[in-house]
PDB file with one MODEL, atoms N, CA, C and O in Angstrom:
MODEL        1
ATOM      1  N   MET A   1       8.848   7.581   6.996  1.00  0.00           N
ATOM      2  CA  MET A   1       8.747   6.530   7.760  1.00  0.00           C
ATOM      3  C   MET A   1      10.133   5.649   7.921  1.00  0.00           C
ATOM      4  O   MET A   1      10.548   4.884   7.050  1.00  0.00           O
ATOM      5  N   PRO A   2      10.863   5.925   9.365  1.00  0.00           N
ATOM      6  CA  PRO A   2      11.431   4.581   9.758  1.00  0.00           C
ATOM      7  C   PRO A   2      11.441   3.547   9.163  1.00  0.00           C
ATOM      8  O   PRO A   2      10.320   3.062   9.013  1.00  0.00           O
ATOM      9  N   GLY A   3      12.729   2.671   8.513  1.00  0.00           N
ATOM     10  CA  GLY A   3      12.485   1.583   8.331  1.00  0.00           C
ATOM     11  C   GLY A   3      12.213   0.977   6.810  1.00  0.00           C
ATOM     12  O   GLY A   3      12.657  -0.081   6.362  1.00  0.00           O
ATOM     13  N   LEU A   4      11.362   1.937   6.141  1.00  0.00           N
ATOM     14  CA  LEU A   4      10.547   2.188   5.041  1.00  0.00           C
ATOM     15  C   LEU A   4      11.634   2.735   3.863  1.00  0.00           C
ATOM     16  O   LEU A   4      11.117   3.403   2.968  1.00  0.00           O
ATOM     17  N   GLY A   5      12.999   2.525   3.790  1.00  0.00           N
ATOM     18  CA  GLY A   5      13.543   3.021   2.543  1.00  0.00           C
ATOM     19  C   GLY A   5      13.500   2.489   1.250  1.00  0.00           C
ATOM     20  O   GLY A   5      12.855   1.523   0.840  1.00  0.00           O
ATOM     21  N   PRO A   6      14.394   3.362   0.558  1.00  0.00           N
ATOM     22  CA  PRO A   6      13.814   3.601  -1.143  1.00  0.00           C
ATOM     23  C   PRO A   6      14.225   2.005  -1.322  1.00  0.00           C
ATOM     24  O   PRO A   6      13.504   1.439  -2.143  1.00  0.00           O
ATOM     25  N   GLU A   7      15.053   1.324  -0.829  1.00  0.00           N
ATOM     26  CA  GLU A   7      15.612  -0.165  -1.219  1.00  0.00           C
ATOM     27  C   GLU A   7      14.775  -1.150  -0.848  1.00  0.00           C
ATOM     28  O   GLU A   7      14.478  -2.027  -1.659  1.00  0.00           O
ATOM     29  N   LEU A   8      14.237  -1.146   0.523  1.00  0.00           N
ATOM     30  CA  LEU A   8      13.068  -1.811   0.852  1.00  0.00           C
ATOM     31  C   LEU A   8      11.737  -1.664   0.250  1.00  0.00           C
ATOM     32  O   LEU A   8      10.955  -2.615   0.275  1.00  0.00           O
ATOM     33  N   LEU A   9      11.364  -0.337  -0.390  1.00  0.00           N
ATOM     34  CA  LEU A   9       9.757   0.053  -0.751  1.00  0.00           C
ATOM     35  C   LEU A   9      10.056  -0.585  -2.398  1.00  0.00           C
ATOM     36  O   LEU A   9       9.144  -1.132  -3.019  1.00  0.00           O
ATOM     37  N   ALA A  10      11.441  -0.426  -2.976  1.00  0.00           N
ATOM     38  CA  ALA A  10      11.346  -1.330  -3.927  1.00  0.00           C
ATOM     39  C   ALA A  10      11.270  -2.529  -4.253  1.00  0.00           C
ATOM     40  O   ALA A  10      11.295  -2.901  -5.426  1.00  0.00           O
ATOM     41  N   LEU A  11      11.145  -3.469  -3.032  1.00  0.00           N
ATOM     42  CA  LEU A  11      11.054  -4.690  -3.126  1.00  0.00           C
ATOM     43  C   LEU A  11       9.475  -5.331  -2.874  1.00  0.00           C
ATOM     44  O   LEU A  11       9.076  -6.477  -3.079  1.00  0.00           O
ATOM     45  N   LEU A  12       8.797  -4.224  -2.388  1.00  0.00           N
ATOM     46  CA  LEU A  12       7.485  -4.671  -1.958  1.00  0.00           C
ATOM     47  C   LEU A  12       6.018  -4.698  -3.117  1.00  0.00           C
ATOM     48  O   LEU A  12       5.812  -3.858  -3.992  1.00  0.00           O
ATOM     49  N   VAL A  13       5.290  -5.702  -2.856  1.00  0.00           N
ATOM     50  CA  VAL A  13       4.354  -5.611  -3.887  1.00  0.00           C
ATOM     51  C   VAL A  13       3.180  -5.837  -3.497  1.00  0.00           C
ATOM     52  O   VAL A  13       3.070  -6.352  -2.384  1.00  0.00           O
ATOM     53  N   CYS A  14       2.262  -5.609  -4.072  1.00  0.00           N
ATOM     54  CA  CYS A  14       0.862  -5.755  -3.327  1.00  0.00           C
ATOM     55  C   CYS A  14       0.837  -7.598  -3.278  1.00  0.00           C
ATOM     56  O   CYS A  14       1.320  -8.347  -4.127  1.00  0.00           O
ATOM     57  N   PRO A  15       0.202  -7.940  -2.158  1.00  0.00           N
ATOM     58  CA  PRO A  15       0.075  -9.398  -1.713  1.00  0.00           C
ATOM     59  C   PRO A  15      -1.126 -10.095  -1.993  1.00  0.00           C
ATOM     60  O   PRO A  15      -1.335 -11.237  -1.582  1.00  0.00           O
ATOM     61  N   VAL A  16      -2.102  -9.294  -2.837  1.00  0.00           N
ATOM     62  CA  VAL A  16      -3.316  -9.682  -3.633  1.00  0.00           C
ATOM     63  C   VAL A  16      -2.537 -10.727  -5.032  1.00  0.00           C
ATOM     64  O   VAL A  16      -1.807 -10.280  -5.916  1.00  0.00           O
ATOM     65  N   PRO A  17      -2.940 -12.068  -4.872  1.00  0.00           N
ATOM     66  CA  PRO A  17      -2.572 -13.022  -5.994  1.00  0.00           C
ATOM     67  C   PRO A  17      -2.858 -12.294  -7.311  1.00  0.00           C
ATOM     68  O   PRO A  17      -1.794 -12.508  -7.891  1.00  0.00           O
ATOM     69  N   GLU A  18      -3.565 -11.606  -8.125  1.00  0.00           N
ATOM     70  CA  GLU A  18      -3.776 -11.293  -9.043  1.00  0.00           C
ATOM     71  C   GLU A  18      -3.438  -9.837  -9.460  1.00  0.00           C
ATOM     72  O   GLU A  18      -3.756  -9.199 -10.464  1.00  0.00           O
ATOM     73  N   CYS A  19      -2.712  -9.519  -8.398  1.00  0.00           N
ATOM     74  CA  CYS A  19      -2.159  -7.973  -8.690  1.00  0.00           C
ATOM     75  C   CYS A  19      -0.716  -8.059  -8.550  1.00  0.00           C
ATOM     76  O   CYS A  19      -0.078  -7.650  -9.520  1.00  0.00           O
ATOM     77  N   HIS A  20      -0.026  -8.524  -7.503  1.00  0.00           N
ATOM     78  CA  HIS A  20       1.329  -7.978  -7.538  1.00  0.00           C
ATOM     79  C   HIS A  20       2.147  -6.919  -8.423  1.00  0.00           C
ATOM     80  O   HIS A  20       3.132  -6.945  -9.161  1.00  0.00           O
ATOM     81  N   ALA A  21       1.196  -5.950  -7.947  1.00  0.00           N
ATOM     82  CA  ALA A  21       2.221  -4.592  -8.426  1.00  0.00           C
ATOM     83  C   ALA A  21       2.796  -3.921  -7.376  1.00  0.00           C
ATOM     84  O   ALA A  21       2.560  -4.296  -6.228  1.00  0.00           O
ATOM     85  N   PRO A  22       3.470  -3.043  -7.581  1.00  0.00           N
ATOM     86  CA  PRO A  22       4.483  -2.022  -6.691  1.00  0.00           C
ATOM     87  C   PRO A  22       3.409  -1.257  -5.818  1.00  0.00           C
ATOM     88  O   PRO A  22       2.217  -0.980  -5.949  1.00  0.00           O
ATOM     89  N   LEU A  23       4.191  -1.088  -5.059  1.00  0.00           N
ATOM     90  CA  LEU A  23       3.243  -0.200  -3.649  1.00  0.00           C
ATOM     91  C   LEU A  23       4.335   1.150  -3.742  1.00  0.00           C
ATOM     92  O   LEU A  23       5.541   1.311  -3.930  1.00  0.00           O
ATOM     93  N   ASP A  24       3.240   1.922  -3.511  1.00  0.00           N
ATOM     94  CA  ASP A  24       3.730   3.617  -3.375  1.00  0.00           C
ATOM     95  C   ASP A  24       3.460   4.273  -1.474  1.00  0.00           C
ATOM     96  O   ASP A  24       2.508   4.093  -0.715  1.00  0.00           O
ATOM     97  N   LEU A  25       4.308   4.770  -1.348  1.00  0.00           N
ATOM     98  CA  LEU A  25       4.561   4.938   0.411  1.00  0.00           C
ATOM     99  C   LEU A  25       3.533   6.887  -0.107  1.00  0.00           C
ATOM    100  O   LEU A  25       3.824   7.797  -0.883  1.00  0.00           O
ATOM    101  N   ARG A  26       2.295   6.627   0.914  1.00  0.00           N
ATOM    102  CA  ARG A  26       1.602   8.046   1.059  1.00  0.00           C
ATOM    103  C   ARG A  26       1.061   7.599   2.335  1.00  0.00           C
ATOM    104  O   ARG A  26       0.035   6.960   2.567  1.00  0.00           O
ATOM    105  N   GLU A  27       2.038   8.105   3.189  1.00  0.00           N
ATOM    106  CA  GLU A  27       1.973   8.051   5.018  1.00  0.00           C
ATOM    107  C   GLU A  27       0.386   8.279   5.231  1.00  0.00           C
ATOM    108  O   GLU A  27      -0.226   9.046   4.489  1.00  0.00           O
ATOM    109  N   PRO A  28      -0.071   7.778   5.981  1.00  0.00           N
ATOM    110  CA  PRO A  28       0.579   6.446   6.204  1.00  0.00           C
ATOM    111  C   PRO A  28       0.220   5.101   5.934  1.00  0.00           C
ATOM    112  O   PRO A  28      -0.055   4.159   6.677  1.00  0.00           O
ATOM    113  N   TYR A  29       0.286   5.224   4.696  1.00  0.00           N
ATOM    114  CA  TYR A  29      -0.505   3.768   3.997  1.00  0.00           C
ATOM    115  C   TYR A  29       0.515   3.227   3.064  1.00  0.00           C
ATOM    116  O   TYR A  29       1.384   4.076   2.871  1.00  0.00           O
ATOM    117  N   LEU A  30       0.734   2.088   2.394  1.00  0.00           N
ATOM    118  CA  LEU A  30       1.411   1.553   1.231  1.00  0.00           C
ATOM    119  C   LEU A  30      -0.094   1.515   0.567  1.00  0.00           C
ATOM    120  O   LEU A  30      -1.018   0.968   1.168  1.00  0.00           O
ATOM    121  N   VAL A  31      -0.301   2.232  -0.918  1.00  0.00           N
ATOM    122  CA  VAL A  31      -0.997   2.180  -1.784  1.00  0.00           C
ATOM    123  C   VAL A  31      -0.489   1.043  -3.218  1.00  0.00           C
ATOM    124  O   VAL A  31       0.655   1.029  -3.673  1.00  0.00           O
ATOM    125  N   CYS A  32      -1.218   0.489  -3.543  1.00  0.00           N
ATOM    126  CA  CYS A  32      -0.910  -0.085  -4.391  1.00  0.00           C
ATOM    127  C   CYS A  32      -1.274   0.532  -6.151  1.00  0.00           C
ATOM    128  O   CYS A  32      -2.351   0.944  -6.583  1.00  0.00           O
ATOM    129  N   GLN A  33      -0.206   0.422  -6.736  1.00  0.00           N
ATOM    130  CA  GLN A  33      -0.188   1.234  -7.788  1.00  0.00           C
ATOM    131  C   GLN A  33      -1.411   0.774  -9.071  1.00  0.00           C
ATOM    132  O   GLN A  33      -1.793   1.511  -9.980  1.00  0.00           O
ATOM    133  N   ARG A  34      -1.815  -0.532  -8.827  1.00  0.00           N
ATOM    134  CA  ARG A  34      -3.132  -1.050  -9.811  1.00  0.00           C
ATOM    135  C   ARG A  34      -3.970  -0.887  -8.794  1.00  0.00           C
ATOM    136  O   ARG A  34      -4.401   0.227  -8.495  1.00  0.00           O
ATOM    137  N   CYS A  35      -4.288  -1.965  -8.163  1.00  0.00           N
ATOM    138  CA  CYS A  35      -5.825  -2.302  -7.489  1.00  0.00           C
ATOM    139  C   CYS A  35      -5.974  -1.126  -6.538  1.00  0.00           C
ATOM    140  O   CYS A  35      -6.969  -1.305  -5.835  1.00  0.00           O
ATOM    141  N   GLY A  36      -5.441  -0.159  -6.300  1.00  0.00           N
ATOM    142  CA  GLY A  36      -5.243   0.937  -5.491  1.00  0.00           C
ATOM    143  C   GLY A  36      -5.973   0.508  -3.732  1.00  0.00           C
ATOM    144  O   GLY A  36      -6.656   1.242  -3.019  1.00  0.00           O
ATOM    145  N   LEU A  37      -5.531  -0.846  -3.475  1.00  0.00           N
ATOM    146  CA  LEU A  37      -5.797  -0.891  -1.779  1.00  0.00           C
ATOM    147  C   LEU A  37      -4.980  -0.253  -1.027  1.00  0.00           C
ATOM    148  O   LEU A  37      -3.995   0.251  -1.566  1.00  0.00           O
ATOM    149  N   ARG A  38      -5.165  -0.117   0.334  1.00  0.00           N
ATOM    150  CA  ARG A  38      -3.863   0.684   1.065  1.00  0.00           C
ATOM    151  C   ARG A  38      -3.738  -0.218   2.368  1.00  0.00           C
ATOM    152  O   ARG A  38      -4.687  -0.576   3.065  1.00  0.00           O
ATOM    153  N   TYR A  39      -2.766  -0.436   2.515  1.00  0.00           N
ATOM    154  CA  TYR A  39      -2.327  -1.451   3.424  1.00  0.00           C
ATOM    155  C   TYR A  39      -1.494  -0.112   4.621  1.00  0.00           C
ATOM    156  O   TYR A  39      -0.556   0.652   4.390  1.00  0.00           O
ATOM    157  N   PRO A  40      -2.216  -0.274   5.707  1.00  0.00           N
ATOM    158  CA  PRO A  40      -1.592   0.460   6.648  1.00  0.00           C
ATOM    159  C   PRO A  40      -0.113   0.418   7.269  1.00  0.00           C
ATOM    160  O   PRO A  40       0.468  -0.626   7.565  1.00  0.00           O
ATOM    161  N   ALA A  41       0.251   1.326   7.376  1.00  0.00           N
ATOM    162  CA  ALA A  41       1.991   1.119   7.874  1.00  0.00           C
ATOM    163  C   ALA A  41       2.524   1.913   8.767  1.00  0.00           C
ATOM    164  O   ALA A  41       3.067   2.987   8.507  1.00  0.00           O
ATOM    165  N   ASP A  42       2.363   1.305  10.118  1.00  0.00           N
ATOM    166  CA  ASP A  42       2.657   1.979  11.095  1.00  0.00           C
ATOM    167  C   ASP A  42       4.287   2.039  11.384  1.00  0.00           C
ATOM    168  O   ASP A  42       5.200   1.555  10.715  1.00  0.00           O
ATOM    169  N   GLU A  43       4.338   2.846  12.682  1.00  0.00           N
ATOM    170  CA  GLU A  43       5.760   3.435  12.967  1.00  0.00           C
ATOM    171  C   GLU A  43       6.763   2.451  12.361  1.00  0.00           C
ATOM    172  O   GLU A  43       7.799   2.889  11.861  1.00  0.00           O
ATOM    173  N   ARG A  44       6.456   0.928  12.389  1.00  0.00           N
ATOM    174  CA  ARG A  44       7.901   0.417  12.066  1.00  0.00           C
ATOM    175  C   ARG A  44       7.465  -1.221  11.105  1.00  0.00           C
ATOM    176  O   ARG A  44       8.228  -2.164  10.896  1.00  0.00           O
ATOM    177  N   TRP A  45       6.458  -1.123  10.811  1.00  0.00           N
ATOM    178  CA  TRP A  45       6.098  -2.551   9.929  1.00  0.00           C
ATOM    179  C   TRP A  45       4.922  -2.236   9.066  1.00  0.00           C
ATOM    180  O   TRP A  45       3.975  -1.672   9.614  1.00  0.00           O
ATOM    181  N   PRO A  46       4.847  -2.518   7.796  1.00  0.00           N
ATOM    182  CA  PRO A  46       3.905  -2.559   6.979  1.00  0.00           C
ATOM    183  C   PRO A  46       2.933  -3.668   7.136  1.00  0.00           C
ATOM    184  O   PRO A  46       3.481  -4.749   7.353  1.00  0.00           O
ATOM    185  N   VAL A  47       1.893  -3.687   7.094  1.00  0.00           N
ATOM    186  CA  VAL A  47       0.610  -4.595   7.245  1.00  0.00           C
ATOM    187  C   VAL A  47       0.238  -5.106   5.815  1.00  0.00           C
ATOM    188  O   VAL A  47      -0.419  -4.412   5.038  1.00  0.00           O
ATOM    189  N   LEU A  48       0.653  -6.243   5.538  1.00  0.00           N
ATOM    190  CA  LEU A  48       0.488  -6.538   3.849  1.00  0.00           C
ATOM    191  C   LEU A  48      -0.531  -7.654   4.096  1.00  0.00           C
ATOM    192  O   LEU A  48      -0.023  -8.761   3.918  1.00  0.00           O
ATOM    193  N   ILE A  49      -1.680  -7.685   4.414  1.00  0.00           N
ATOM    194  CA  ILE A  49      -2.705  -8.939   4.759  1.00  0.00           C
ATOM    195  C   ILE A  49      -3.886  -8.275   4.034  1.00  0.00           C
ATOM    196  O   ILE A  49      -4.561  -7.392   4.564  1.00  0.00           O
ATOM    197  N   PRO A  50      -4.113  -8.775   2.715  1.00  0.00           N
ATOM    198  CA  PRO A  50      -5.241  -8.250   1.821  1.00  0.00           C
ATOM    199  C   PRO A  50      -6.621  -8.224   2.457  1.00  0.00           C
ATOM    200  O   PRO A  50      -7.356  -7.383   1.939  1.00  0.00           O
ATOM    201  N   GLU A  51      -7.187  -8.957   3.487  1.00  0.00           N
ATOM    202  CA  GLU A  51      -8.242  -8.545   4.448  1.00  0.00           C
ATOM    203  C   GLU A  51      -8.027  -7.577   5.619  1.00  0.00           C
ATOM    204  O   GLU A  51      -8.965  -7.515   6.415  1.00  0.00           O
ATOM    205  N   GLU A  52      -6.899  -6.773   5.872  1.00  0.00           N
ATOM    206  CA  GLU A  52      -7.332  -5.651   6.619  1.00  0.00           C
ATOM    207  C   GLU A  52      -6.769  -4.530   5.611  1.00  0.00           C
ATOM    208  O   GLU A  52      -6.223  -3.651   6.278  1.00  0.00           O
ATOM    209  N   ALA A  53      -6.726  -4.312   4.492  1.00  0.00           N
ATOM    210  CA  ALA A  53      -6.315  -3.364   3.753  1.00  0.00           C
ATOM    211  C   ALA A  53      -7.724  -2.741   3.725  1.00  0.00           C
ATOM    212  O   ALA A  53      -8.758  -3.399   3.844  1.00  0.00           O
ATOM    213  N   LEU A  54      -7.637  -0.868   3.488  1.00  0.00           N
ATOM    214  CA  LEU A  54      -8.517  -0.356   2.760  1.00  0.00           C
ATOM    215  C   LEU A  54      -8.477  -0.021   1.654  1.00  0.00           C
ATOM    216  O   LEU A  54      -7.458   0.261   1.022  1.00  0.00           O
ATOM    217  N   PRO A  55      -9.891  -0.005   1.167  1.00  0.00           N
ATOM    218  CA  PRO A  55     -10.133   0.140  -0.006  1.00  0.00           C
ATOM    219  C   PRO A  55      -9.732   1.475  -0.904  1.00  0.00           C
ATOM    220  O   PRO A  55      -9.491   2.529  -0.314  1.00  0.00           O
ATOM    221  N   PRO A  56      -9.681   1.413  -2.054  1.00  0.00           N
ATOM    222  CA  PRO A  56      -8.903   2.311  -2.765  1.00  0.00           C
ATOM    223  C   PRO A  56      -9.743   3.911  -2.268  1.00  0.00           C
ATOM    224  O   PRO A  56     -10.907   3.857  -1.869  1.00  0.00           O
ATOM    225  N   GLU A  57      -9.194   4.913  -2.333  1.00  0.00           N
ATOM    226  CA  GLU A  57     -10.033   6.012  -2.283  1.00  0.00           C
ATOM    227  C   GLU A  57     -10.508   6.610  -3.309  1.00  0.00           C
ATOM    228  O   GLU A  57      -9.887   6.761  -4.361  1.00  0.00           O
ATOM    229  N   ARG A  58     -11.713   7.020  -3.073  1.00  0.00           N
ATOM    230  CA  ARG A  58     -12.128   7.445  -4.646  1.00  0.00           C
ATOM    231  C   ARG A  58     -11.946   8.860  -4.887  1.00  0.00           C
ATOM    232  O   ARG A  58     -11.859   9.631  -3.931  1.00  0.00           O
ATOM    233  N   PRO A  59     -11.872   9.311  -6.213  1.00  0.00           N
ATOM    234  CA  PRO A  59     -11.293  10.840  -6.633  1.00  0.00           C
ATOM    235  C   PRO A  59     -12.459  11.570  -5.887  1.00  0.00           C
ATOM    236  O   PRO A  59     -13.585  11.164  -5.599  1.00  0.00           O
ATOM    237  N   ALA A  60     -11.805  12.853  -5.648  1.00  0.00           N
ATOM    238  CA  ALA A  60     -13.134  14.327  -5.051  1.00  0.00           C
ATOM    239  C   ALA A  60     -13.899  14.265  -6.136  1.00  0.00           C
ATOM    240  O   ALA A  60     -14.902  14.854  -5.732  1.00  0.00           O
ATOM    241  N   ASP A  61     -14.162  13.898  -7.454  1.00  0.00           N
ATOM    242  CA  ASP A  61     -15.248  14.225  -8.181  1.00  0.00           C
ATOM    243  C   ASP A  61     -16.153  13.290  -8.562  1.00  0.00           C
ATOM    244  O   ASP A  61     -16.978  13.370  -9.472  1.00  0.00           O
ATOM    245  N   THR A  62     -15.900  12.197  -7.639  1.00  0.00           N
ATOM    246  CA  THR A  62     -17.133  10.850  -7.688  1.00  0.00           C
ATOM    247  C   THR A  62     -17.973  10.787  -6.423  1.00  0.00           C
ATOM    248  O   THR A  62     -17.580  10.505  -5.291  1.00  0.00           O
ATOM    249  N   PRO A  63     -19.228  11.108  -6.830  1.00  0.00           N
ATOM    250  CA  PRO A  63     -20.165  10.753  -5.626  1.00  0.00           C
ATOM    251  C   PRO A  63     -20.304  10.226  -4.805  1.00  0.00           C
ATOM    252  O   PRO A  63     -21.348  10.347  -4.163  1.00  0.00           O
TER     253      PRO A  63
ENDMDL
END
């Protein structure tokens, strides 16, 4: 994703006050390593608003 180089990604953390864990880039989302919230990352800017985040993905074997 243009604009989200490794240097910038290393600075980004989950904006949830109780979390603040690092984020992984799994296009088209930034995914929190701890709580699993998925933040949309469009072509230019990540949207790091907890209220707009998608819930964590369920593992494939979970009903």
